[in-house]
C-alpha positions in Angstrom: -24.3 16.9 -48.5 -26.8 15.4 -46.1 -28.9 15.9 -42.9 -30.1 12.8 -41.0 -32.6 13.2 -38.2 -33.3 10.7 -35.4 -35.0 10.5 -32.0 -38.7 10.7 -32.9 -41.3 8.3 -31.5 -44.5 7.9 -29.6 -44.7 9.7 -26.3 -47.5 10.4 -23.8 -48.6 14.0 -23.2 -46.2 15.6 -20.7 -43.4 13.5 -21.9 -40.0 14.4 -23.5 -38.0 13.6 -26.6 -34.7 14.7 -27.9 -34.3 15.0 -31.6 -30.8 14.9 -33.3 -29.8 16.0 -36.7 -26.3 15.0 -38.0 -24.8 16.9 -40.9 -22.3 15.9 -43.4 -20.7 17.3 -46.6 -20.6 21.0 -45.7 -19.0 23.2 -43.1 -21.6 22.8 -40.4 -20.1 25.4 -38.0 -20.6 28.2 -40.5 -24.3 27.8 -41.0 -27.6 28.7 -39.2 -29.5 25.6 -38.4 -33.3 25.3 -37.9 -36.0 22.8 -36.9 -39.3 22.7 -38.7 -42.4 20.6 -38.4 -45.4 19.6 -40.5 -48.6 18.2 -38.9 -51.1 16.3 -41.0 -53.1 18.6 -43.2 -51.0 21.7 -42.2 -48.2 23.6 -43.8 -44.7 23.2 -42.6 -43.7 25.6 -39.9 -40.5 26.9 -38.4 -40.0 25.7 -34.8 -36.6 27.1 -33.8 -33.3 28.2 -35.2 -29.9 28.8 -33.9 -27.0 30.9 -35.3 -23.7 29.3 -36.1 -22.1 30.7 -32.9 -25.2 30.3 -30.7 -25.4 34.1 -30.6 -29.1 34.1 -31.6 -31.7 31.5 -30.8 -35.4 31.9 -31.4 -38.5 29.9 -31.2 -42.1 29.9 -32.4 -44.4 31.1 -29.7 -46.2 27.7 -29.2 -43.0 26.0 -28.1 -41.3 28.7 -26.0 -40.4 27.4 -22.5 -40.9 23.8 -23.6 -38.4 23.2 -26.4 -34.6 23.9 -26.5 -32.5 24.0 -29.6 -28.8 23.5 -29.3 -25.8 22.5 -31.4 -22.4 20.8 -31.1 -20.2 22.1 -33.9 -17.6 19.5 -33.2 -20.1 16.7 -33.7 -21.8 18.5 -36.6 -25.1 17.9 -34.8 -28.1 20.1 -33.9 -30.5 19.0 -31.2 -34.1 19.8 -30.3 -35.0 18.9 -26.7 -38.8 18.8 -26.4 -40.3 18.8 -22.9 -43.9 18.8 -21.7 -45.1 17.6 -25.1 -48.7 18.1 -26.1 -50.9 16.3 -28.7 -50.7 19.4 -30.9 -46.9 18.8 -31.2 -47.6 15.7 -33.2 -45.8 16.2 -36.6 -42.9 15.2 -38.8 -39.9 17.2 -37.6 -37.3 18.3 -40.1 -33.9 20.0 -39.7 -32.8 22.5 -42.3 -29.8 24.5 -43.4 -31.6 27.7 -44.5 -28.7 29.2 -46.3 -28.3 26.0 -48.4 -32.0 25.1 -48.8 -31.0 21.6 -47.5 -33.6 19.5 -45.7 -33.4 16.2 -43.8 -35.7 13.3 -44.4 -37.8 14.0 -41.2 -38.6 12.1 -38.1 -42.1 11.4 -36.8 -43.1 12.6 -33.4 -46.5 11.4 -32.0 -47.9 12.6 -28.7 -50.8 10.5 -27.6 -52.1 8.7 -24.6 
């Protein structure tokens, strides 16, 4: 049972990144998936989540209109498209299966000029 994130990196303000989280060891299509982030010195926060059938998608207010969560159940992958990135988006980003309490290892996103 595992989640593996990728796609993080260093980007300038206004830039874009696409994070991926590949799942294995459980029935991905049956579970809600979420993205969280933790900035230095701050608590981990929920960024977005998506229901198993895409019927419900929601975002924290600070990323609405800039980030898009999506999933491909055939590929057992959840994505986070991040556009118009800001320095305050700098954090380690984690994917999670809330119903299993399963976390990935995280991927660093740094927004800086």
